[in-house]
C-alpha positions in Angstrom: 54.6 -178.7 182.0 53.0 -175.3 182.4 51.5 -173.3 179.5 54.5 -171.1 179.5 56.9 -174.0 179.4 55.0 -175.6 176.5 55.1 -172.4 174.5 58.8 -171.8 175.3 59.7 -175.3 174.3 57.9 -174.9 170.9 59.3 -171.4 170.3 62.8 -172.7 171.0 62.7 -176.1 169.2 60.6 -175.1 166.2 61.9 -171.6 165.8 58.5 -169.8 166.0 58.0 -166.5 167.7 55.4 -165.9 170.4 53.5 -163.7 167.9 53.5 -166.5 165.2 52.3 -169.0 167.8 49.4 -166.7 168.8 48.5 -166.1 165.2 48.4 -169.8 164.6 46.2 -170.4 167.6 43.8 -167.8 166.4 43.8 -168.9 162.7 43.3 -172.6 163.6 40.6 -171.6 166.0 38.6 -169.8 163.3 39.2 -172.8 160.9 37.9 -175.1 163.6 34.8 -173.0 164.0 34.3 -173.0 160.2 34.7 -176.8 160.2 32.2 -177.5 162.9 29.6 -175.0 161.6 30.0 -176.1 158.0 31.3 -172.6 157.2 28.2 -170.9 158.5 29.6 -167.4 158.7 27.0 -166.0 161.2 27.5 -168.8 163.7 31.3 -168.8 163.2 31.4 -165.0 163.9 29.2 -165.3 166.9 31.1 -168.2 168.4 34.4 -166.5 167.8 33.3 -163.7 170.0 32.8 -166.0 173.0 35.5 -166.0 175.6 34.3 -169.5 176.6 35.1 -170.8 173.2 38.6 -169.4 173.2 39.3 -170.7 176.7 38.2 -174.2 175.6 40.0 -174.0 172.3 43.4 -172.8 173.7 43.1 -175.6 176.3 42.6 -178.2 173.5 45.5 -176.6 171.5 47.8 -176.9 174.5 46.8 -180.5 175.0 47.9 -181.2 171.4 51.1 -179.3 172.0 51.9 -181.5 175.0 51.3 -184.6 172.9 53.5 -183.2 170.2 56.3 -182.5 172.6 56.0 -185.9 174.1 56.0 -187.6 170.7 58.6 -185.5 168.9 60.6 -183.2 171.2 61.6 -185.3 174.2 65.3 -185.3 173.5 67.7 -182.3 173.3 69.4 -183.2 170.0 70.2 -180.4 167.7 67.5 -180.0 165.0 68.7 -179.3 161.5 66.7 -176.6 159.6 65.1 -179.4 157.5 64.1 -181.4 160.5 62.7 -178.2 162.1 60.6 -177.6 159.0 59.3 -181.1 159.0 58.4 -181.0 162.7 56.7 -177.6 162.2 54.6 -179.1 159.4 53.7 -182.1 161.7 52.8 -179.7 164.5 50.5 -177.7 162.2 48.9 -180.9 160.9 48.1 -182.0 164.4 46.1 -178.8 164.9 44.0 -179.1 161.8 40.2 -179.2 162.6 39.6 -182.7 161.3 42.4 -183.9 163.5 40.9 -182.6 166.7 39.2 -185.3 168.8 37.3 -182.9 171.1 34.1 -180.8 170.6 32.9 -177.7 172.4 30.2 -178.0 175.1 26.6 -177.9 173.8 26.0 -175.0 176.1 28.3 -172.8 174.0 26.1 -173.5 171.0 23.0 -172.8 173.0 24.4 -169.5 174.2 25.4 -168.6 170.6 22.0 -169.3 169.2 20.4 -167.4 172.1 22.6 -164.3 171.4 21.9 -164.5 167.7 18.2 -164.7 168.3 18.3 -161.8 170.7 20.2 -159.8 168.1 17.5 -160.5 165.5 14.7 -159.6 167.9 16.5 -156.4 168.9 17.1 -155.5 165.3 13.4 -156.1 164.4 12.1 -154.2 167.4 14.3 -151.2 166.7 12.6 -150.9 163.3 9.1 -150.9 164.7 
């Protein structure tokens, strides 16, 4: 399945809009950063500004979506509102930080710390 097919399937079967989907990707991405940085706001903020992180994270998110579709949305039966709600909760649960089995590349952390250090040096140098 392509990324677009994955999103369309989820939008159709779970009843979520493209905007809601994007908000959930962003919100869970920030929660994931807070989880892996032990809520260090400076590192979380810095990493959240890396395109590399978001590329990696959206890829991981889509892999989970594919697993969810394979496990729960393979047939075309009509979903009742109650079943849609239950499946939506299951889908959200699968995207919780503690449920993710992957971790960003160490280079992303190194780049983050390097940028933070450069910002500190530049800040101190501008005061001299």
